[in-house]
C-alpha positions as CSV (number, residue, x, y, z in Angstrom):
1,M,-263.0,35.8,89.5
2,N,-264.6,38.2,92.2
3,L,-263.0,39.3,95.5
4,L,-264.8,36.5,97.4
5,S,-263.3,33.9,95.0
6,L,-259.8,35.4,95.2
7,F,-260.3,35.5,99.1
8,S,-261.5,31.7,99.3
9,V,-258.6,30.6,96.7
10,G,-256.1,32.2,98.8
11,F,-257.4,30.8,102.1
12,I,-257.5,27.1,100.5
13,L,-254.4,27.2,99.0
14,G,-252.6,28.7,102.0
15,L,-254.3,26.2,104.4
16,T,-253.2,23.3,102.3
17,G,-249.5,24.6,102.3
18,A,-249.8,25.4,106.0
19,M,-250.9,22.0,107.0
20,A,-248.2,20.1,105.2
21,P,-245.4,19.1,107.5
22,G,-242.4,21.4,107.0
23,P,-239.8,23.5,108.9
24,L,-242.2,26.3,109.7
25,L,-244.6,23.7,111.3
26,T,-241.7,22.0,113.2
27,V,-240.5,25.3,114.6
28,T,-244.2,26.2,115.6
29,I,-244.4,22.9,117.6
30,G,-241.1,23.2,119.1
31,E,-241.4,27.1,120.3
32,S,-244.9,26.7,121.4
33,T,-243.8,24.3,124.1
34,R,-241.6,27.1,125.5
35,R,-243.4,30.1,124.7
36,G,-247.3,29.0,124.6
37,G,-250.0,29.9,122.2
38,I,-248.9,33.3,121.1
39,T,-246.0,31.5,119.3
40,G,-248.1,30.6,116.2
41,P,-249.6,34.2,115.5
42,L,-246.0,35.7,116.0
43,I,-244.4,33.2,113.6
44,V,-247.2,33.9,111.0
45,L,-246.6,37.6,111.5
46,G,-242.9,37.2,110.6
47,H,-243.8,34.9,107.6
48,G,-246.5,37.6,106.5
49,I,-244.1,40.4,106.6
50,L,-241.9,38.6,104.1
51,E,-244.9,37.6,101.9
52,M,-246.3,41.2,101.8
53,T,-242.9,42.5,100.7
54,L,-242.7,39.9,97.9
55,V,-246.2,40.8,96.8
56,F,-245.3,44.5,97.1
57,L,-242.3,43.8,94.7
58,I,-244.1,41.6,92.5
59,V,-246.9,44.3,91.8
60,L,-244.7,47.5,91.7
61,G,-241.1,46.4,90.8
62,A,-242.3,43.8,88.1
63,G,-245.7,45.4,87.0
64,R,-244.6,45.9,83.5
65,F,-242.8,42.7,83.0
66,L,-246.0,40.8,84.4
67,H,-248.2,42.4,81.7
68,N,-247.1,39.5,79.2
69,N,-249.4,37.1,77.7
70,I,-246.8,34.5,77.0
71,L,-245.3,34.8,80.6
72,F,-248.9,34.6,81.9
73,A,-249.4,31.3,80.1
74,I,-246.1,29.8,81.1
75,I,-246.7,30.6,84.9
76,S,-250.4,29.3,84.6
77,L,-249.2,25.9,82.9
78,V,-246.3,25.4,85.3
79,G,-248.2,26.7,88.3
80,G,-251.1,24.3,87.4
81,L,-248.8,21.2,87.1
82,V,-247.2,22.2,90.4
83,L,-250.7,22.3,92.1
84,I,-251.7,19.0,90.8
85,Y,-248.4,17.4,91.9
86,M,-248.6,19.1,95.3
87,G,-252.2,17.6,95.6
88,Y,-251.1,14.4,94.6
89,L,-248.1,14.0,97.0
90,T,-250.3,15.5,99.7
91,I,-253.0,12.7,99.4
92,K,-250.2,10.0,98.9
93,G,-248.8,11.3,102.1
94,L,-251.8,11.2,104.2
95,G,-251.2,7.6,105.5
96,S,-248.1,8.6,107.3
97,Y,-249.2,12.2,108.4
98,K,-248.3,12.9,111.9
99,I,-248.6,16.1,113.7
100,G,-246.5,15.0,116.6
101,Q,-243.1,15.5,115.2
102,T,-239.8,15.6,117.2
103,V,-239.4,19.2,118.2
104,E,-235.7,19.5,119.2
105,H,-234.8,21.3,116.0
106,G,-237.5,24.0,116.6
107,K,-236.0,25.3,119.7
108,S,-233.9,28.0,117.9
109,G,-233.9,30.6,120.7
110,L,-234.9,33.2,117.9
111,H,-237.8,35.5,118.5
112,P,-240.9,33.8,116.8
113,V,-241.2,36.8,114.3
114,L,-237.7,36.5,113.0
115,S,-238.0,33.0,112.9
116,G,-241.0,33.3,110.8
117,I,-238.9,35.2,108.2
118,L,-235.7,33.3,108.4
119,I,-237.2,30.0,108.1
120,S,-239.5,31.1,105.2
121,L,-236.4,32.6,103.4
122,S,-234.6,29.3,103.9
123,N,-237.2,27.1,102.6
124,P,-236.9,26.4,98.8
125,Y,-240.6,25.4,98.5
126,W,-241.7,28.9,99.4
127,F,-239.8,30.5,96.5
128,I,-241.1,27.8,94.2
129,W,-244.6,28.5,95.4
130,W,-244.5,32.1,95.0
131,I,-242.6,32.1,91.7
132,T,-245.2,29.8,90.2
133,I,-248.5,29.6,92.0
134,G,-248.5,32.8,94.1
135,M,-247.4,35.1,91.2
136,G,-250.0,33.4,88.9
137,Y,-252.8,34.5,91.4
138,V,-251.3,37.9,92.0
139,M,-251.5,38.3,88.3
140,F,-255.2,37.3,88.2
141,A,-256.0,39.4,91.1
142,R,-254.5,42.4,89.4
143,Q,-257.4,42.4,87.2
144,L,-259.4,43.6,90.0
145,G,-256.8,46.3,91.0
146,L,-255.5,46.7,94.6
147,K,-258.7,45.4,96.4
148,G,-258.2,42.0,94.3
149,I,-254.6,41.6,95.5
150,I,-255.5,42.5,99.1
151,A,-258.5,39.8,98.9
152,F,-256.2,37.2,97.9
153,F,-253.4,38.1,100.4
154,V,-255.5,38.5,103.3
155,G,-257.1,35.0,102.5
156,H,-253.7,33.5,102.2
157,I,-252.3,34.7,105.4
158,L,-255.6,34.4,107.2
159,S,-255.1,30.5,106.6
160,D,-251.7,30.4,108.2
161,L,-252.9,32.5,111.1
162,V,-255.9,30.1,111.7
163,W,-253.7,26.9,111.4
164,Y,-250.5,27.9,113.2
165,S,-252.7,29.4,116.0
166,F,-254.6,26.2,116.2
167,V,-251.4,24.3,116.6
168,S,-249.7,26.6,119.1
169,Y,-252.6,27.0,121.4
170,G,-253.5,23.2,120.9
171,I,-250.1,22.6,122.4
172,Q,-250.5,25.0,125.3
173,F,-253.8,23.5,126.4
174,G,-252.5,20.0,126.3
175,G,-253.1,19.1,122.7
176,R,-256.7,18.3,123.5
177,F,-257.9,20.2,120.4
178,F,-256.1,17.6,118.2
179,N,-258.0,15.1,116.1
180,L,-255.7,13.4,113.6
181,K,-258.8,12.1,111.6
182,I,-260.3,15.6,111.3
183,I,-257.0,17.1,110.3
184,K,-256.4,14.4,107.5
185,T,-260.0,14.8,106.3
186,T,-259.6,18.6,106.0
187,L,-256.2,18.2,104.2
188,F,-257.6,15.6,101.9
189,I,-260.4,18.1,100.8
190,C,-258.0,20.8,100.5
191,S,-255.9,18.6,98.2
192,I,-258.9,17.8,96.0
193,F,-259.3,21.6,95.6
194,L,-255.7,21.9,95.0
195,V,-255.9,19.6,91.9
196,F,-259.1,21.6,90.8
197,F,-257.2,24.7,90.7
198,G,-254.2,23.2,88.9
199,V,-256.7,22.2,86.1
200,F,-257.9,25.8,86.1
201,F,-254.6,27.3,85.7
202,I,-253.7,24.9,83.0
203,Y,-256.9,25.9,81.3
204,K,-256.4,29.5,81.6
205,G,-252.8,29.2,80.2
206,I,-253.9,27.2,77.1
207,K,-256.5,29.9,76.5
208,F,-253.8,32.4,76.5
209,I,-251.8,30.7,74.1
210,M,-254.8,29.6,71.9
211,P,-257.3,32.3,72.3
């Protein structure tokens, strides 16, 4: 993979996760009705601080541990299966996908940056994603050094920024930018890529087991 590939993968993977309904999206919708469009970028800032810290720990604190072909193969295989399953669930749920969720639970009163950190920490999916998929791609990115890791992370966090800014500013300006058909189409395409990446992960994992 080159830098552009890592950036693109990070963006597509991040966009698929960001667009899936979840606690972070719910709070973004709720707080945007009170704080306006800036809510989305601020929540992503908190989310990004936490993820950047985790990437830093993966690269520095677990660097020697990650240089292990068996571990690489296990993470690749498990991450690939998770990706395929995520793609399947996302496509399966498109029929009932709605952006207009009830927002009462999102009115936490916390600063959006703090909300971004705390909600991410409390979401088991976030841990599973980074332990499997995220760690796997960080390991791929390490082959290109620091610039590879930066390319993947920037693509990943930029997708969050684009989507949550779209949501929060869309709410601020009366929701006229929301088109459910376009959102579903985009999510379907991202899910197809998700399955593709899953197959790629499994292929790389098998290669490490049987070179």
